[in-house]
C-alpha positions in Angstrom: -53.5 17.6 -15.2 -51.7 18.4 -11.8 -54.0 16.6 -9.8 -53.5 13.8 -12.4 -49.5 14.1 -12.0 -49.8 14.3 -8.0 -51.8 11.4 -8.2 -48.5 9.4 -10.2 -46.6 10.1 -7.6 -48.4 9.1 -4.4 -48.9 5.8 -6.6 -45.4 4.9 -7.1 -44.2 6.3 -3.0 -47.1 4.0 -2.6 -45.6 1.0 -4.6 -41.5 2.3 -3.6 -43.1 2.4 0.3 -45.2 -1.3 0.0 -42.5 -2.6 -1.9 -38.9 -2.4 0.7 -39.6 -4.3 2.6 -38.9 -7.3 0.6 -35.6 -6.3 -0.5 -34.7 -5.2 2.2 -33.0 -7.5 4.2 -32.0 -7.2 8.3 -28.4 -7.6 8.4 -26.5 -9.0 11.1 -23.1 -8.9 12.1 -20.5 -9.3 15.7 -20.5 -6.3 17.8 -17.0 -6.3 20.3 -18.5 -4.6 23.8 -15.7 -2.3 25.6 -13.3 -4.3 26.8 -15.2 -6.2 30.5 -13.0 -5.9 33.9 -13.7 -9.2 35.5 -10.9 -9.0 38.6 -7.3 -8.4 37.1 -8.2 -8.9 33.9 -9.6 -7.2 31.2 -12.2 -9.2 29.1 -13.9 -8.7 25.5 -16.9 -8.8 25.3 -18.4 -9.6 22.0 -22.1 -10.9 20.5 -24.6 -10.1 17.4 -26.2 -7.1 16.7 -28.8 -6.7 13.6 -30.6 -4.0 12.3 -29.5 -1.4 9.7 -26.6 -0.6 10.5 -24.9 1.0 12.8 -28.0 1.3 14.7 -28.8 -2.4 15.7 -30.2 -4.3 18.2 -29.0 -7.1 20.4 -30.1 -10.8 19.0 -30.7 -13.7 22.2 -32.1 -15.2 20.2 -29.5 -17.2 18.1 -28.6 -19.9 20.3 -28.1 -22.5 18.2 -26.2 -20.7 15.2 -23.0 -21.7 14.2 -19.6 -20.1 16.3 -16.2 -21.1 14.5 -13.0 -19.1 16.0 -9.7 -19.9 14.2 -7.1 -18.4 15.7 -3.2 -17.8 14.1 -2.3 -21.3 13.2 -5.7 -21.3 11.7 -6.8 -24.5 14.1 -11.0 -23.6 14.3 -12.6 -23.6 17.8 -16.2 -23.9 17.8 -18.4 -22.5 20.5 -22.0 -21.8 21.1 -24.0 -18.2 21.9 -24.6 -18.3 25.2 -28.0 -15.6 25.9 -27.0 -13.9 22.6 -23.0 -13.6 23.8 -19.7 -15.3 22.1 -17.7 -16.7 24.6 -13.5 -15.3 24.1 -11.4 -17.3 26.6 -8.6 -17.7 24.2 -5.2 -19.1 25.6 -2.4 -17.3 23.6 -1.7 -13.9 23.0 -2.7 -12.6 19.4 -4.8 -12.1 17.0 -8.3 -14.6 16.7 -10.7 -14.2 13.5 -14.8 -14.8 14.5 -17.3 -16.4 12.2 -21.1 -16.7 13.1 -23.4 -18.6 11.0 -27.5 -18.4 11.0 -29.5 -19.9 8.8 -33.1 -20.2 8.4 -35.8 -19.8 6.4 -38.4 -17.6 4.8 -40.7 -17.3 2.0 -39.7 -20.5 0.9 -36.1 -18.5 0.4 -32.9 -20.1 2.6 -31.0 -17.5 3.7 -27.4 -18.3 5.0 -26.6 -14.6 6.9 -23.0 -14.8 8.3 -20.7 -12.3 9.8 -16.5 -11.5 10.7 -14.5 -10.8 13.0 -11.0 -10.3 13.3 -10.3 -9.9 17.9 -7.2 -8.9 19.3 -6.6 -10.4 22.0 -4.6 -8.8 24.9 -4.8 -11.1 27.9 -3.3 -14.7 26.4 -0.1 -16.1 27.6 2.4 -13.9 25.2 5.5 -16.3 26.7 3.4 -19.4 24.3 2.6 -17.0 21.2 5.7 -14.8 20.8 6.5 -15.8 17.7 3.2 -15.9 16.4 2.7 -12.5 17.8 5.8 -10.7 16.4 4.1 -12.3 13.5 1.4 -10.8 13.2 2.6 -7.8 14.6 4.7 -6.7 11.9 4.1 -8.7 8.8 0.1 -8.4 9.3 -0.6 -12.0 8.6 -4.4 -11.9 9.2 -4.9 -9.9 6.0 -4.9 -13.2 3.2 -6.4 -15.9 4.9 -7.5 -18.9 3.6 -11.5 -19.4 2.4 -12.9 -21.4 5.9 -14.0 -24.6 4.5 -16.6 -24.7 7.6 -18.5 -21.5 6.0 -19.4 -21.5 1.8 -19.6 -17.7 2.3 -16.6 -15.1 2.4 -15.4 -11.9 2.9 -11.5 -11.7 3.3 -9.5 -8.5 3.8 -6.1 -8.4 1.9 -3.4 -6.0 2.8 -4.4 -2.6 2.2 -2.4 -0.3 1.1 -1.1 3.1 3.4 0.3 5.9 2.4 2.0 6.1 5.8 4.6 3.7 8.0 1.8 2.5 10.7 1.0 -1.0 9.8 -1.2 -2.0 13.5 -4.1 -0.2 12.3 -6.6 0.9 9.8 -7.0 5.1 8.5 -8.7 7.0 7.1 -7.3 7.8 3.4 -6.3 3.8 3.8 -6.6 1.8 0.2 -8.6 -1.1 1.5 -9.3 -4.2 -0.5 -11.0 -7.7 -0.1 -12.0 -10.2 -2.4 -14.9 -12.9 -2.4 -15.4 -16.6 -2.0 -18.1 -19.0 -3.2 -17.7 -22.1 -1.5 -13.6 -21.7 -1.6 -13.7 -20.1 -5.1 -13.1 -16.3 -6.1 -15.5 -14.7 -7.3 -15.3 -11.4 -9.9 -18.5 -10.5 -10.5 -19.8 -9.5 -6.5 -19.8 -6.1 -5.3 -18.9 -5.0 -1.7 -21.7 -2.6 0.2 -19.7 0.1 2.2 -21.5 2.0 5.7 -20.3 4.5 7.4 -21.6 5.3 11.8 -22.8 8.2 9.7 -24.8 6.0 7.2 -23.1 7.0 4.3 -23.4 4.0 1.8 -22.0 2.9 -1.4 -21.5 -0.1 -3.3 -17.9 -1.1 -4.7 -17.7 -2.8 -8.4 -14.9 -5.3 -8.3 -11.8 -5.1 -10.5 -9.1 -7.0 -12.3 -9.1 -10.6 -9.9 -12.2 -10.4 -8.0 -9.8 -7.0 -6.0 -12.4 -5.0 -4.4 -11.0 -2.0 -3.3 -11.9 1.6 -2.0 -10.7 4.8 0.0 -11.4 4.6 3.9 -13.7 7.4 3.9 -13.7 10.1 7.3 -16.8 10.6 8.0 -16.4 13.1 10.9 -13.6 15.7 11.5 -12.6 15.9 15.7 -10.3 18.5 17.3 -7.2 16.5 17.6 -6.7 18.1 21.2 -9.7 16.8 21.9 -9.7 13.4 21.5 -6.9 11.6 18.9 -7.3 8.2 19.3 -10.3 9.0 17.9 -12.0 6.2 15.9 -15.4 5.5 13.8 -16.6 2.7 12.4 -17.9 1.0 8.8 -19.5 -2.7 7.5 -19.0 -4.0 4.2 -21.4 -6.6 3.7 -22.1 -8.6 0.4 -24.7 -10.6 -0.6 -25.3 -13.9 -3.2 -27.9 -15.8 -4.6 -28.6 -18.9 -6.2 -31.3 -20.7 -8.1 -30.8 -24.1 -5.3 -33.4 -25.3 -3.7 -33.8 -28.3 -1.5 -34.9 -29.8 2.3 -34.6 -27.1 5.6 -34.8 -28.5 8.9 -37.8 -30.2 7.1 -39.3 -27.0 4.9 -39.0 -26.9 0.8 -36.6 -23.6 -0.3 -36.4 -22.6 -4.5 -33.4 -19.5 -4.1 -30.1 -19.4 -1.2 -29.3 -16.5 -0.2 -26.1 -16.1 1.4 -25.1 -12.5 3.1 -21.7 -11.5 4.8 -21.0 -9.0 7.1 -17.5 -7.3 8.3 -16.8 -4.2 10.8 -14.4 -2.7 10.9 -12.8 0.4 12.5 -10.2 2.7 12.0 -8.7 5.6 12.7 -8.1 9.0 11.8 -5.1 9.4 9.5 -1.3 9.6 11.0 -0.2 12.2 8.1 -3.3 14.7 9.0 -0.8 14.9 12.4 2.1 15.2 10.4 0.9 18.3 8.1 -1.0 20.2 10.9 2.5 20.0 12.7 4.4 22.1 10.7 1.8 24.6 11.6 1.6 24.0 15.2 4.8 24.6 15.8 5.3 27.8 13.7 1.8 29.2 16.3 4.1 27.7 19.3 7.4 29.6 17.4 5.5 32.6 17.2 3.3 32.5 20.6 7.2 32.0 22.2 8.7 34.8 20.4 6.2 37.8 21.6 6.5 35.7 25.1 9.6 36.7 25.2 9.4 40.5 23.6 6.6 41.0 26.6 8.7 40.5 28.5 11.6 42.2 27.9 9.7 45.1 27.0 8.4 44.4 30.7 12.1 44.4 32.6 13.0 47.0 30.9 10.1 49.8 31.8 10.3 48.9 35.2 11.5 51.0 37.5 13.3 50.1 40.4 13.6 52.0 44.1 16.4 54.5 44.3 18.0 54.6 47.9 19.3 57.7 49.1 21.2 58.3 51.8 22.1 61.2 53.7 25.5 61.9 56.1 24.7 63.2 59.8 26.7 65.6 61.4 
């Protein structure tokens, strides 16, 4: 009996091992490299990663992919990938959105892989973009954008719900909100997959009006004294398959699989700083009182040399 159970377990393991490659489809996402300095100008570098987040390899063979960059006025600039890198030479300072679309056929399935990322250009002309800059920084106009007409499937981030007064960035504890659109129409039955940089994964289902919400988790605790600007990353992904048949570049397909990823970064919640501030002040106060007490005690114990005068006749 035990041998039979062991044999069945082995068969199940082998079947699952063989089936996993059929279901796992490596994602692509836009990765922002560390800012590179060229002369006196700091330049942002973007390229495409492929793999299982957060471990991915830079892709250099997607030079035929489509690149779209949307500026603050919703104008679309088309670019081409050059040696795996996405050119980003925007003239104005402010928020932009970069989109990449990669299309190919495999096993009679047309795969449409998409990714988007918000890029903030710090080196653009501030004089010509001051109004857009103020609008984008104070109101959060980069949230809730209308679906891009040039791509069929898109995740759109809505303005997050925050418990603090800082609106420029995302923080752990914020309620992130998203909606998924297919061919310009809001979908209410497509879940999101959330993957953090330490590999924690969760699937979030849409609720009212297709809104998908979740609290941004914090994977790793770092001492505030070590790094006050500690930043983590996560990946948002949505997938949708339709029964459509057709021909793409001379090859037939019977299904279309749409996928989109959106990498995000977030910081330690400022509420943690405020919660720990009273404790820090109390410790500092106790240490100060102790130091003053020790100083006063030593001063009182200190013996001064007395001078003795002798009168000589």
